[in-house]
N, C-alpha and C positions, 0 to 999 in steps of 0.2 A: 574226170574221175574214173579210174579203172576199177569197177566194182568187183570183178573177179579177183584181182590182185589183193584188194582190201580184204575180201572174205578169206582168202588163203592166209592172210597175215594174222587173222584172229581165230580161225576155226581149223582144227587139225584135219578133220574129215574133208578130203579133196572132192568127193563126189556129192555135190550139193545142187539143189535147185533154188532159184531165188526170184523175187519180184519186188518192185518198188511199190510202196503203199503210201497212203496219205500221211504226211508228217506234220511237224509244227511249222511255224512261220520261218524258222531259222535253222532247220535241220532236215537231213535226208534220212528216210526210214525205209528199211528193206526187210522183207520176210524171207528167211532162209530155212530150208528143210534139208537135213543131212540124210545120208544113206540109211541110217537107222531110224528114220522118220522123226527125229527130234526137231522140233520147230523152235527157231530162235529169232529174235528181233535185233537188227543192227541199226543203231542211230548214229549218224555221222555229222560232225560239225568241223569247223576249222581247228587247227592244232592249238591255237591260243586259248581254246576252251577246254583243254585237257584237265587242268586243275579243277575247273567247274564240274566236269564229269566225275572226278574222284570224290569231290564233296557231295555231289548228287548221289553217288553210290552209298556213301555213309548215311545220308538222310533216308534213302530208300530202305536200307538195311534196318535202320532204327524204326521207321514207320511199320515195316512188315513185322518186326518183333513185337509191336504193340497192337497187332491184329488189324492194321490198316491194309486193305488189299493193294498190293504193289508187286510188280514183277521182280523176280530174283535176278540180280545183276551178276553175270558170270565173269566178266573181265572188262577192263578199260585199257585201251592201248592207243599208241600213235602209229599210224600206217600211212606212208606217202604224204606226210605233212597234214594229215587229217586225224582228228580224235574220234575214236570208235568205241561205243559202248555196246556190249553184247549182253542181252538179257533173254530170259525165257519168253517165248511167244505167249500172249494172253488170249484165251478163247473169247468169242463174242465179237461185238462190233462197238464202235464209238457211240456215245450218247447222241451225237449228231445223226449218225446213220439210223439209230434206234428211233429217233423222233421222226425222221423222214419216212421210215418204214411203217411206223405206228403212231401217226399224229393224234389219233383218238385217245392214246394213252399218255399224252403229254403231261398231265397233272401227276399221275402216279410215277412216271419216270422222274419228274422233278422232285417228288417226295424222297425217292431213294437217293438221288443226287444230293439233296440237302442233308439227309441223315449222315451220309459218309463224310461230308465236309464238317459237320458238327463233331463227329468222332475224331477227326484230325485235330480239331480245336480243343479236345479234351486232354491232349498231350501238352502239359505245361512245362515251361522252361525250367521251373524249380525242381521238376521231377527227373531230370536227365542231365548227364554230364556231357552230352554231345555239344560240340562247338560249331555254330553256323555263323559265318561272317555277316550274312544278311546284306550283302552288297547291293542287291536289287532295291532295297528300301532306302538307300542313301539318296537324299535329294540333290538335284544338280542345278536347279535354278532358284532365284530368289523367291519367286512365287511359291514354288514347291517347298522350299525350306521353311517359309513362313507358315504354311498350312501344316507341315509335318511337326514343327515345334509346338504348335497349338494342340495337335493331336497327342503329342508326347505328354503333355500336362494332364491328359485325361486317363492315362494308363499307368497303373501300378505295376511294379516289377513282378510281383508274384501272380499277376493275372495274365502275363504274356504267355502265348501258346504257340504251338507249331503252326506256321502259315504256309500254304502251298503257293499262293500268289500267281497262279496261272490255271486256276480251277475253272474249266469251261468244257463244253460238250465235245471238243476234239481231243481233250486230254484225259477223258474218263471212259472206260470200257464197260459194257454191259452184256449180260447173257441171261435169258429167261427172267427178265425183270429185276435182276440183281447186279450190282456193280462188281466186276471181277478184278479191276485194277485202276489205280490212279497213276497216270504217267507224267513224265516231264517235271521233275522236282527242282530244276536248276535255279528257279527264282526263290526257293524256299528260305524262310528265316523265322525268327521268333518275334512276336509282337502282339498288338491288340487284335483279337479275332475280327473286329469290325473292319480292319484293313482288308482282310481276305474276302469278306462278304462284299464289301464295296467294290473291290477289284473284279469279282465275278459279275456283279451287277452292271458295272460300267462296260464290260465286254458284251454282255447280253444286250444292253440298251444301245450301245453304239452300233452293233451289227444290224440293228433295225433302222439306223439312221443313214448309214453310208450307202454310196451308190452301188458298189459291188462288194459282195461279202461271201465267205465260205459258208455262211449260214443262210444263204439266199432262200432256200426251200423251207427254212424253218419259220420265216417271219409270221405266217398265219397262226402258228402254234406256240410261239415263244411266250406269249402272255400267260397261257395256261401253265406252261412249263415253269415260269418264274413263280407263279402262285404256289405250285406244288413244291418247288425248291425251298421257298421261305417257310412253308408249313412244315416240311420235313426237318428243316434246320432248327426251327424254334421248338419243335417237339422235344429235342434233345438239349439244345443250348439255352433255351429260354428266349424271351423277347429281346430284340435289339433296341437299345435306347441311344438317343443323341448321336445318330449316325450321319447326319447331314454333312458335317465337316469331313467325314471319311469319304463320302461320295464325291465331294469337291476334290479331295486329294486324288482319288482314283481316276477322275477324268483328266486331271493334269498329268498324272504319271502315265496313263494309257497313251496320251498323245506323244509323250517322249519315247515310250516303248516302241510305238509304231514308226517313228522317225519319218523317213521319206517314202515309206511304203503306202502312204495314203495321199489323196489329192488335197490341194489347198482348200477346196470346198468342204471336204470331209473333215479337215482339221478345224475349220471354223465351226462346224456343227458340234464337234467334240468339245471345243472350248466353250461354246454356248451352253452345252449340257453341264459342264463342270461348274461354270459360274452361276448357274441357276440354283445351286445349293448354298448360296451365301446365306 
């Protein structure tokens, strides 16, 4: 990948400085500063994800219009067989970095994390004309389909809300104790908010089980963070009821999402975690 050529393909200012930063599991992220000191973020994936980026831009625009902290997306283009999203650079650091820097504040960081997720779930499907395919939620195995069909019977159409579905400490930015942006909306869809909560919980739980994890330094503080997250969430959204089936779904779906990026031993641990919610 020729990053200089890609930058020239999406940014008019030729005099830029750039550096690669921590990205998601399936994307490359770069911080770019122009000659006028404007800071931008470039997220790069394979070209077959171009339509996903366009949909993600629409979701981010909608979320931002509803006062959800999200970075303004400037453009989405294909350059050298790669899809590139250019958005404003967000100040602060990831929740992961915030927890590593300030482990004694894990509970309060978790509270803020939970409050923003609950605000996302205040955006109901019935209140917007935005169309989201929700492809990430479509089951792919018989086991997943069986659990998802049972979940669907628990959800009324008018209670379906906006779901991020990848809401975790690497995808949320903070500064001075406040969340400044929620990133990476590519999995987003509409559905039962318990799906999103269970998805976040499965990520946090599994990262404590696996052998190697990007959250390695967080393990001693994750329990306090989780307590704060659930407290902040329920303060706005209310208590979560009958969530066991959603946790089971989340474990199954998380294993599919990780694919071959985890060891067989870790896959077994994740499966055991998901079936424990029967």
